[in-house]
C-alpha positions in Angstrom: 97.4 158.9 165.4 100.4 156.9 164.2 102.7 157.8 161.4 104.4 155.6 158.8 106.7 156.0 155.8 105.6 155.3 152.2 107.9 154.6 149.3 108.1 158.3 148.6 109.4 158.9 152.1 106.6 161.1 153.1 104.9 161.0 156.5 101.4 159.8 156.2 99.1 159.9 159.3 97.1 156.8 159.9 94.3 156.7 162.4 94.1 153.6 164.5 90.5 152.2 164.5 88.7 151.7 167.7 86.9 148.5 168.2 83.5 148.7 169.7 80.3 146.9 169.0 78.0 149.7 168.1 76.9 150.3 164.4 78.3 153.8 164.1 81.9 152.4 164.7 81.3 149.7 162.1 80.1 152.3 159.5 83.0 154.6 160.4 85.6 151.9 159.7 84.4 151.6 156.1 84.5 155.2 155.3 87.1 156.7 153.1 90.1 158.8 154.4 88.3 161.9 153.2 85.4 161.2 155.5 86.9 159.3 158.4 88.8 156.2 159.5 89.2 153.1 157.5 90.9 149.7 157.9 93.0 150.2 154.7 96.6 151.2 155.1 96.7 152.0 151.4 97.7 155.5 150.3 95.4 155.2 147.4 92.7 157.9 147.2 90.5 155.8 145.0 87.4 154.5 146.8 84.6 152.6 145.2 81.9 155.2 146.1 84.1 158.3 145.5 83.9 160.1 142.2 87.2 159.7 140.4 89.1 161.2 137.4 88.1 159.3 134.2 91.4 160.1 132.7 93.2 158.5 135.6 91.0 155.5 135.3 91.7 155.2 131.6 95.4 155.5 132.2 95.3 152.9 135.0 93.4 150.5 132.7 95.9 151.1 129.9 98.8 150.6 132.3 97.3 147.3 133.6 96.6 146.2 130.0 100.1 147.0 128.8 101.6 145.4 131.9 99.5 142.3 131.2 100.7 142.3 127.5 104.3 142.8 128.7 104.1 139.9 131.1 102.4 137.7 128.5 105.2 138.5 126.0 107.8 137.8 128.7 106.2 134.4 129.4 106.0 133.7 125.6 109.7 134.6 125.2 110.7 132.4 128.1 108.6 129.6 126.8 110.3 130.0 123.4 113.7 130.0 125.0 112.8 126.7 126.8 111.6 125.2 123.6 114.8 126.2 121.9 116.9 124.7 124.8 114.9 121.5 124.5 115.5 121.3 120.8 119.2 122.0 121.3 119.3 119.3 124.0 117.7 116.8 121.7 120.1 117.7 118.9 123.0 117.3 121.3 121.8 114.0 122.5 121.5 112.8 118.8 125.0 114.1 118.0 126.5 112.4 121.1 124.6 109.2 120.2 126.1 109.4 116.7 129.6 110.0 118.1 129.2 107.1 120.5 128.3 104.8 117.6 131.3 106.1 115.6 133.7 105.7 118.6 132.3 102.2 119.2 133.0 101.3 115.6 136.5 102.8 115.7 137.2 100.9 118.9 136.1 97.6 117.4 138.2 98.3 114.3 141.2 99.1 116.4 140.7 95.9 118.4 140.5 93.9 115.2 143.7 95.5 113.8 145.5 94.8 117.1 144.4 91.2 116.9 145.7 91.0 113.3 149.0 92.7 114.2 149.5 90.2 117.1 148.9 87.3 114.6 151.4 88.9 112.1 154.0 89.8 114.7 156.0 86.5 114.4 156.0 86.8 110.6 157.1 90.5 110.8 159.9 89.5 113.2 160.9 86.8 110.7 160.9 89.4 107.9 163.1 91.6 110.1 165.6 88.8 110.7 165.7 88.0 107.0 166.3 91.7 106.2 169.2 91.7 108.7 170.6 88.5 107.1 170.2 90.0 103.6 172.0 93.2 104.8 174.8 91.1 106.2 174.9 89.0 103.0 175.0 92.1 100.9 178.0 93.4 103.0 179.7 90.1 102.6 179.1 90.2 98.8 180.6 93.7 98.6 183.6 92.5 100.6 183.9 89.4 98.3 183.6 91.6 95.2 186.3 93.9 96.5 188.6 90.9 97.4 188.0 89.4 94.0 189.0 92.6 92.2 192.2 92.7 94.3 192.9 89.1 93.6 192.2 89.6 89.9 194.6 92.5 89.9 197.3 90.4 91.6 196.7 87.6 89.1 197.1 89.9 86.2 200.2 91.3 87.7 201.6 87.8 88.2 200.6 86.9 84.6 202.4 89.9 83.2 205.4 89.1 85.3 205.5 85.5 83.9 205.0 86.6 80.3 207.7 89.2 80.6 210.2 86.7 82.0 
């Protein structure tokens, strides 16, 4: 007799079958553990021909039914999760496609504006030169106005001097 460990860590004796060709050995291998040797290494006491507890049978059936329902719901939830992910992926693809279209349009507009700016650059440079010239002319005009006021003041002084003499 050999011994093995089950999940509950109990020693369970298992009889090793003998292999012979007579019919009594064949029948003895199919008997339950209560009556003799068997090929099964299962620790279950349920045998098809043995009477069993109907309450245990009902509880086992309920357990299998509930386990089946649980697994079905898990698969349904997983399927729903995958459908949601698929929908989210499709929405993301649509949004990125829209963003790509917008960015393409912005890039084209930017290229167009750059072309127009390049065409306007000589005119803008000319405007800057004119602005510099106007600023210099304005400074010269202020200097001229200041010089004219001094000259006018001198002229009035000379005129007063000539009238008083």
